C-alpha positions in Angstrom: 0.0 -0.1 -0.1 1.6 3.3 -1.2 1.6 6.4 1.3 -1.7 7.8 -0.5 -3.8 4.9 0.4 -2.5 5.1 3.9 -3.3 8.5 4.4 -6.8 7.8 3.3 -7.0 5.4 6.2 -5.7 7.6 8.7 -7.7 10.7 7.9 -10.8 8.7 8.3 -10.5 9.3 12.0 -10.0 6.5 14.8 -6.8 5.1 13.3 -3.0 5.4 13.4 0.0 4.2 11.4 1.4 1.7 13.8 4.3 0.3 11.4 7.3 -0.1 14.1 8.6 -2.9 12.3 6.8 -5.7 14.6 4.5 -6.8 11.7 6.1 -5.3 8.8 9.5 -5.2 7.2 11.5 -8.2 6.3 8.5 -10.5 7.3 6.1 -8.9 4.8 5.9 -6.8 1.7 7.7 -3.8 1.3 4.9 -1.7 1.0 2.7 -3.2 3.8 1.6 -1.1 6.4 0.5 -1.8 10.0 -2.7 0.4 10.7 -4.4 0.2 14.0 -8.2 1.1 13.8 -10.5 1.9 16.6 -7.7 0.7 19.2 -7.1 -2.6 17.9 -3.6 -4.1 17.0 -1.8 -3.0 14.3 -2.5 -6.2 12.4 -6.0 -6.6 13.3 -7.3 -4.8 10.2 -9.1 -6.3 7.4 -8.1 -5.5 3.8 -10.5 -6.3 0.7 -9.7 -5.8 -2.9 -12.6 -6.0 -5.3 -14.4 -8.1 -2.6 -11.5 -10.5 -2.2 -9.0 -11.2 0.7 -6.1 -9.1 0.3 -4.2 -9.8 3.9 -0.9 -11.1 4.0 -1.6 -14.8 5.8 1.8 -14.6 7.9 1.6 -11.2 9.4 -2.1 -10.2 8.7 -1.0 -7.0 7.4 -2.2 -5.6 3.9 -1.0 -7.1 0.6 -0.1 -4.5 -2.1 -2.9 -2.3 -3.7 -3.2 -0.4 -7.0 -2.2 3.1 -7.1 -4.9 5.8 -6.6 -5.6 6.3 -10.4 -6.4 2.7 -10.9 -9.1 2.8 -8.0 -12.7 3.5 -8.3 -13.8 3.2 -4.6 -11.9 3.3 -1.3 -13.8 2.9 2.0 -12.8 2.4 5.8 -15.1 1.2 8.3 -14.1 1.8 11.7 -16.8 0.3 13.8 -20.1 -1.7 13.9 -18.9 -4.3 11.3 -21.6 -6.6 9.5 -21.1 -10.2 10.0 -19.6 -10.7 6.7 -16.5 -8.8 7.8 -15.9 -10.9 10.9 -12.3 -12.0 10.1 -10.4 -9.1 12.2 -11.8 -7.2 15.2 -10.3 -3.9 13.8 -11.5 -1.8 10.9 -12.3 -3.2 7.3 -10.5 -1.2 4.3 -12.2 -2.0 1.0 -10.7 -1.2 -2.2 -12.5 -1.5 -5.6 -10.4 -1.2 -8.8 -11.7 0.6 -11.8 -12.8 -1.6 -14.9 -13.0 -1.2 -18.7 -16.6 -0.1 -20.5 -17.7 0.2 -24.0 -16.2 3.8 -23.8 -12.5 4.6 -24.0 -11.3 6.3 -20.9 -8.0 6.8 -19.2 -5.6 9.6 -17.9 -2.2 10.8 -17.7 -0.4 12.2 -14.5 2.7 13.3 -13.0 4.0 14.6 -9.4 7.0 16.6 -9.5 9.0 17.9 -6.4 12.2 19.6 -6.6 14.0 22.6 -5.5 12.9 24.5 -8.8 9.3 24.3 -7.5 9.3 24.1 -3.8 9.8 26.6 -1.5 12.9 26.3 0.9 12.6 25.6 4.6 13.0 28.7 6.5 15.5 27.2 8.9 17.3 25.2 6.2 20.7 26.7 5.2 20.0 25.4 1.6 17.6 23.7 -0.8 17.1 20.1 -0.2 18.5 17.9 -3.3 15.4 15.6 -3.2 14.0 15.3 -6.9 11.1 13.2 -6.9 9.0 12.2 -10.3 6.1 10.5 -9.9 4.3 9.4 -13.3 2.0 7.1 -15.3 -1.5 6.9 -16.8 -4.4 4.6 -17.0 -6.5 3.2 -20.1 -9.7 1.2 -20.2 -11.8 0.2 -22.9 -13.7 -2.5 -25.1 -12.6 -5.6 -26.6 -15.9 -6.8 -27.6 -18.7 -4.5 -27.1 -21.0 -5.3 -24.1 -18.9 -8.6 -23.6 -15.1 -8.1 -23.1 -13.3 -5.3 -21.7 -9.9 -4.2 -20.4 -8.4 -1.6 -17.9 -4.7 -1.2 -17.0 -2.5 1.4 -15.5 1.4 2.0 -14.8 3.2 4.3 -12.5 6.8 4.8 -11.8 8.6 6.8 -9.4 12.0 8.2 -10.1 13.8 9.7 -6.9 17.0 11.2 -7.0 18.8 12.9 -3.9 22.6 13.5 -3.2 24.2 10.4 -1.6 25.2 10.9 2.2 28.7 11.6 3.1 31.1 9.9 5.5 34.4 10.6 7.0 36.8 7.9 6.8 40.3 7.6 8.1 42.9 6.4 5.9 46.8 6.0 6.6 49.1 8.9 6.0 52.3 8.3 3.9 54.3 8.1 7.4 51.8 5.6 8.6 52.6 3.6 5.6 56.0 3.9 6.2 55.5 2.1 9.8 55.6 5.4 11.7 52.4 6.3 13.8 54.1 8.8 16.0 52.0 11.6 14.2 48.7 9.5 13.7 48.5 8.4 17.0 50.0 11.4 18.8 48.4 13.9 20.9 47.7 16.2 17.8 45.4 13.7 16.3 43.5 12.5 19.2 40.4 14.4 20.4 41.3 14.6 24.1 44.8 15.5 23.3 46.3 12.6 24.9 48.5 10.2 22.6 47.2 6.7 22.0 49.2 3.7 23.0 49.8 1.3 20.2 50.5 -2.1 20.7 52.5 -4.9 18.9 49.7 -7.2 17.8 51.8 -10.3 18.4 53.6 -9.4 21.7 51.0 -7.2 23.2 53.5 -4.7 24.3 53.7 -0.8 23.1 55.6 -0.2 20.0 58.8 1.6 20.5 58.6 5.2 19.2 55.1 4.4 17.8 57.1 2.7 15.0 56.8 -1.1 13.4 58.5 -2.4 10.2 56.4 -2.1 7.3 57.3 -5.7 6.1 54.9 -6.8 8.7 52.0 -5.0 6.8 49.8 -7.5 5.2 50.7 -7.0 1.2 47.0 -7.7 0.1 45.7 -5.0 2.5 48.2 -2.4 1.2 46.9 -2.7 -2.3 43.3 -1.5 -1.1 44.4 1.6 0.5 44.1 5.1 -0.5 47.4 6.9 -0.6 46.3 10.1 0.6 48.8 12.0 2.9 46.0 14.1 4.5 46.0 15.6 8.1 45.6 13.0 10.8 44.6 10.8 7.7 41.1 11.8 7.6 39.1 12.2 4.1 35.4 12.9 3.4 33.9 10.6 0.7 30.3 10.4 -0.5 29.0 7.0 -1.2 25.8 5.8 -2.4 24.1 2.5 -1.3 21.0 2.0 -3.9 21.5 -0.1 -6.8 20.2 2.1 -9.3 23.2 4.5 -9.5 24.0 7.7 -7.4 21.4 8.7 -5.0 18.8 7.1 -7.7 15.6 4.7 -6.7 13.1 3.7 -8.9 9.8 2.0 -8.4 7.4 0.7 -11.0 3.7 -0.3 -10.3 1.7 -2.0 -12.8 -1.9 -2.9 -12.8 -4.4 -4.7 -15.3 -7.6 -6.4 -15.2 
């Protein structure tokens, strides 16, 4: 369930998003939400899609729903549920999708968010780098008049953002030569106190903070960054998303 549908549930009243990871996460579909209605547990809400069961049988949270432009009806019942909805003691979320007809109908849409159109936060030193393009469309019509129809839709979300930065510590030229007197000296320590470097084999402090470079692992040396910076610190940006620097793509397809 996308955030749009989640908001439709919470604005109905007597409901709250309770997605704390207890019933969602690696145990359920990535878009599942834990919604508490009328004081019930987060996984005590019954979800219906076109009249059929749409609950995760393992965690009792929702299975995916189509995006809003593919929906014809969306309702939330919070109390006095009829007997036909006796599966869960909480509320009932009923979603009905659009369908084809004898007439052709459809739409195109795009939601854009970036610094060129959005106002900057008053307290922010600069505009945020988030750029979001959420676009798609739907189309329905007839295949055989009065007998066979179709309806389908697609939505794609492209999210781009500057990758987060991280401070890493790399050896200086002196450290690569076996001299740690500057790197572990008082000038490079937050408390201004030299850090004791022990010999890994004897456990005794290294004399004059020095060790023979021949004892270094040659494989490790090939992976080090040769950057003689002050105290061996370097600021680098990295990206953990699989689609490139600061990018994430989400594609939703729906057909009936």
